[in-house]
C-alpha positions as CSV (number, residue, x, y, z in Angstrom):
1,M,112.4,99.7,95.9
2,V,111.1,96.8,97.9
3,A,113.6,97.5,100.7
4,L,112.6,101.2,100.7
5,T,108.9,100.4,100.8
6,I,109.2,97.8,103.6
7,S,111.4,100.2,105.6
8,L,108.9,103.0,105.3
9,D,106.0,100.8,106.3
10,G,108.0,98.8,108.8
11,L,107.6,100.8,111.9
12,A,103.9,101.7,111.6
13,D,102.2,98.8,109.9
14,L,104.5,95.8,110.1
15,G,105.9,96.5,113.6
16,L,109.5,95.9,112.7
17,Q,112.3,96.8,115.0
18,H,114.2,100.1,114.5
19,A,117.4,98.3,113.6
20,I,115.8,96.4,110.8
21,V,114.2,99.5,109.4
22,I,117.6,101.3,109.5
23,V,119.3,98.4,107.8
24,L,116.6,98.4,105.1
25,L,117.0,102.1,104.5
26,V,120.7,101.8,104.2
27,L,120.3,98.8,101.8
28,S,117.9,100.7,99.6
29,F,120.1,103.8,99.5
30,A,123.1,101.6,98.6
31,C,121.1,100.0,95.8
32,F,120.0,103.4,94.4
33,V,123.7,104.5,94.4
34,A,124.8,101.2,92.8
35,Y,122.2,101.6,90.1
36,G,123.3,105.2,89.5
37,L,126.9,104.1,89.0
38,H,125.8,101.1,86.9
39,S,123.6,103.2,84.6
40,T,126.4,105.6,83.8
41,C,128.7,102.7,82.7
42,V,126.2,100.8,80.5
43,A,125.4,101.9,77.0
44,K,121.6,101.3,77.2
45,P,120.4,101.2,80.9
46,I,116.9,100.2,81.8
47,F,116.2,103.6,83.2
48,S,118.5,106.3,81.9
49,L,119.4,109.0,84.4
50,E,119.7,111.4,81.4
51,L,115.9,111.8,81.6
52,F,116.3,114.0,84.6
53,K,118.2,116.6,82.5
54,I,114.9,117.2,80.6
55,H,113.3,120.0,82.5
56,T,109.6,119.1,81.7
57,F,110.2,115.5,82.9
58,S,111.7,116.7,86.2
59,V,109.0,119.3,86.8
60,G,106.3,116.7,85.9
61,L,107.7,114.2,88.4
62,L,107.9,116.8,91.2
63,S,104.5,118.2,90.6
64,N,103.0,114.6,90.5
65,L,104.8,113.9,93.8
66,F,103.3,117.0,95.5
67,A,99.9,116.4,94.1
68,R,99.8,112.8,95.4
69,I,101.1,113.9,98.8
70,G,98.4,116.6,98.9
71,S,95.5,114.5,97.8
72,G,96.6,111.7,100.2
73,A,96.8,114.1,103.1
74,M,93.3,115.5,102.6
75,P,91.4,112.8,104.7
76,Y,93.7,113.7,107.6
77,L,93.7,117.5,107.2
78,I,90.0,118.2,106.6
79,P,88.8,116.8,110.0
80,L,91.7,118.8,111.6
81,L,90.5,121.9,109.9
82,L,86.9,121.3,110.9
83,Q,87.8,120.8,114.6
84,V,90.5,123.4,115.1
85,S,89.5,126.2,112.8
86,L,85.8,125.9,112.6
87,G,85.1,124.6,116.1
88,Y,83.3,121.4,115.2
89,T,83.3,118.5,117.7
90,A,85.1,115.3,116.7
91,F,81.7,113.6,116.1
92,Q,80.5,116.5,113.9
93,A,83.7,116.4,111.9
94,G,83.4,112.7,111.5
95,L,79.8,113.1,110.2
96,M,81.0,115.7,107.7
97,M,83.5,113.1,106.4
98,L,80.9,110.4,105.9
99,P,79.8,111.5,102.4
100,V,83.5,111.3,101.3
101,A,83.8,107.8,102.6
102,A,80.5,106.7,101.1
103,A,81.4,108.2,97.7
104,G,84.8,106.4,97.8
105,M,83.2,103.1,98.5
106,A,80.5,103.5,95.9
107,S,82.9,104.7,93.2
108,K,85.3,101.8,93.9
109,R,82.7,99.4,92.6
110,L,82.0,101.4,89.4
111,V,85.7,102.1,88.6
112,T,87.0,98.5,88.8
């Protein structure tokens, strides 16, 4: 998981070279495959792959994934909607997003 996370953040945030990112992706994929093989051979694995045979578990994981992707993309998609579809300028779209940013900063203090 660490190799996968670093490889996904490597190009944008960390500025790693493409070769290092590819090596990390291959390493993370190899580790996932190795754990899959290991979990089938061990009597009591840490995370059983049999859980994915439960339909509600698989549906819950997929819906959680799509919900997180959707909610994470909203700060990027709303200004695009305001500018392209509704004809706002970039400044006006930014002003429309100010309450969202202020509410996020204010609620962070209350939640923690």
